[in-house]
C-alpha positions, -999 to +999 in steps of 0.1 A: +000+000+000+015+033-011+013+065+009+020+101+000+050+119+013+030+140+038+018+107+055+054+096+062+062+132+073+033+130+098+045+096+110+081+109+116+067+140+133+046+119+157+076+097+165+096+128+172+069+141+196+068+107+213+106+107+217+105+142+234+077+131+257+095+099+266+128+118+274+108+142+296+091+113+314+125+096+320+137+126+341+104+130+360+094+095+370+110+079+400+119+042+398+091+017+401+097-010+427+109-037+402+129-017+377+162-021+397+155-058+397+150-059+359+180-037+352+204-057+374+191-090+359+196-076+324+232-066+332+240-100+347+225-118+317+250-100+294+278-102+319+277-138+330+247-155+313+228-156+345+191-161+337+181-172+372+182-139+390+148-128+377+130-158+361+097-141+368+099-125+333+116-136+301+148-118+290+140-096+260+132-063+277+159-067+303+185-075+277+174-046+255+175-021+285+210-033+295+225-029+261+242+004+270+261-014+298+278-039+275+316-039+281+313-019+314+329-035+344+304-025+370+305-034+407+284-065+414+269-073+449+281-106+463+255-134+460+238-143+493+218-173+481+185-158+492+151-165+475+154-153+439+127-126+444+145-111+474+180-116+459+173-098+426+154-070+443+179-062+470+210-068+449+194-047+422+189-019+447+225-020+459+238-024+424+221+008+412+231+027+444+267+018+441+272+022+403+247+050+395+239+068+428+221+101+426+233+108+390+208+083+375+229+082+343+226+044+340+189+046+347+185+072+320+203+052+294+185+020+302+151+037+302+158+052+268+165+018+254+132+005+268+115+035+253+123+021+218+095-004+224+070+025+228+081+038+194+077+003+180+042+001+194+032+033+177+046+021+143+028-013+146-005+005+154-001+027+124+008+000+099-019-024+112-046+003+113-036+016+079-039-019+063-071-027+081-090+006+079-071+030+056-044+057+059-065+082+078-074+056+104-038+046+107-027+082+114-056+088+139-047+056+157-010+066+159-020+100+173-041+083+200-011+061+210+014+089+209-006+110+234-022+083+254-014+089+291-012+052+300+012+044+272+033+075+280+034+066+317+049+032+309+069+041+278+102+048+296+100+021+323+122-010+322+092-033+325+073-056+302+040-039+296+047-018+265+068-046+250+041-072+254+015-049+240+035-042+209+044-078+202+009-091+208-005-067+182+025-073+159+020-111+162-017-109+152-009-084+124+019-107+110-004-137+111-031-116+093-007-107+066+002-143+061-034-154+059-043-128+033-012-134+011+006-167+021+043-169+015+073-185+033+087-151+041+055-139+058+051-172+077+087-169+090+081-133+101+049-144+120+070-171+137+098-147+147+075-121+160+056-147+180+090-157+195+098-121+204+064-120+222+072-152+242+106-137+251+089-105+265+063-118+289+049-152+300+014-141+291+026-143+255+015-179+255-020-166+252-012-160+216-018-197+209-055-197+217-059-164+199-045-179+167-065-210+171-097-189+173-087-169+142-079-201+123-113-215+133-130-183+120-111-186+087-122-222+083-158-214+091-160-185+067-143-204+038-163-219+010-175-254+019-153-270-007-122-251+005-125-257+043-103-288+044-076-271+024-078-240+045-077-261+077-046-280+065-027-249+054-035-228+085-029-258+108+005-263+093+012-225+095+003-226+132+027-255+138+055-236+120+048-205+140+051-225+173+084-242+162+100-209+150+087-190+180+101-215+205+135-215+187+135-176+189+127-180+226+156-204+232+179-179+215+173-153+242+185-179+268+216-186+247+202-221+238+210-232+273+186-251+295+201-243+329+189-210+343+222-202+360+259-205+349+279-236+358+285-238+395+254-218+404+220-231+413+185-216+417+176-207+452+146-230+449+148-259+424+121-262+398+110-295+413+104-278+446+088-247+431+060-267+413+049-284+445+021-259+453+006-265+419-020-291+410-006-325+404-015-322+367+002-289+362+032-299+382+036-331+362+032-312+329+059-287+339+083-314+350+078-335+318+086-304+297+117-298+319+128-335+316+126-333+278+142-298+278+115-284+256+117-250+272+145-233+292+145-238+329+143-201+337+112-197+314+095-227+331+103-211+366+085-180+354+055-199+341+052-217+375+056-183+393+026-170+373+005-199+385+017-195+421+010-158+422-025-163+408-033-183+439-033-153+462-032-121+441-066-105+443-085-099+411-113-074+403-135-085+374-172-078+365-178-058+397-165-085+421-133-089+440-118-124+440-091-134+465-072-152+437-066-150+399-095-157+376 
């Protein structure tokens, strides 16, 4: 789809405005409670390949944020073998205090890197809305994202919210483009983007049921004589996306199963961490671990999501629940 020069000028102008807003926010927002944890974990991934400090979240955002620290020999707090949540949080606090102090130079650099995801979100919204509803709708949608207070508030944080929002939309958009005009290149792109989503946040696994529903819709709306062929093609495409996505996910863990480098162990083993789960869920996780289908750190994070859901309160449809829903 071709666009006039003024459209691209408007897109660039909106990105420039978003950059200015993000830089201003970086200076005005204090650290959230978990940013030091993420920043320290990202540095340690680059520094020593330690994926066990913060297995609560996959590595992508943390690795991206810590890119400016590559090659820097920063002070590292001594490991005290505490529970991984406490260890990463307290060591992250001490690491920032010792290496950055009141200057906040490192925080500024890492937040700017995380802010690239907000720019990516705006671009994905523009391209998707333009293809689905036209150029005018794409620009309007991009304006709304650029000035949305919620997006702006999270745009400069070293957290997973903006990244997972971008890659969820990008994954659906990439799959849409493949369905409308199938090609090996578009299928590969859909798989890679799905992998980036998985590497951003554990809730990325919800992409699978979303794609299944979309495939079901495509089959139902196809001509009766074509439904079998459509089901076979899209079912095969789904399998390819899963395989490529998992390979991309493994790449963010250096294609290594163990969460921590040689000679280091998790504060709580995966076998112990799954014990509060149902026998079915625990057995499923341990089977995946035994077969090394997914990295140990990623599995710890999935288990952590299930464990936290057991006591984190949830508000939905006007009712407060004492647990996840």
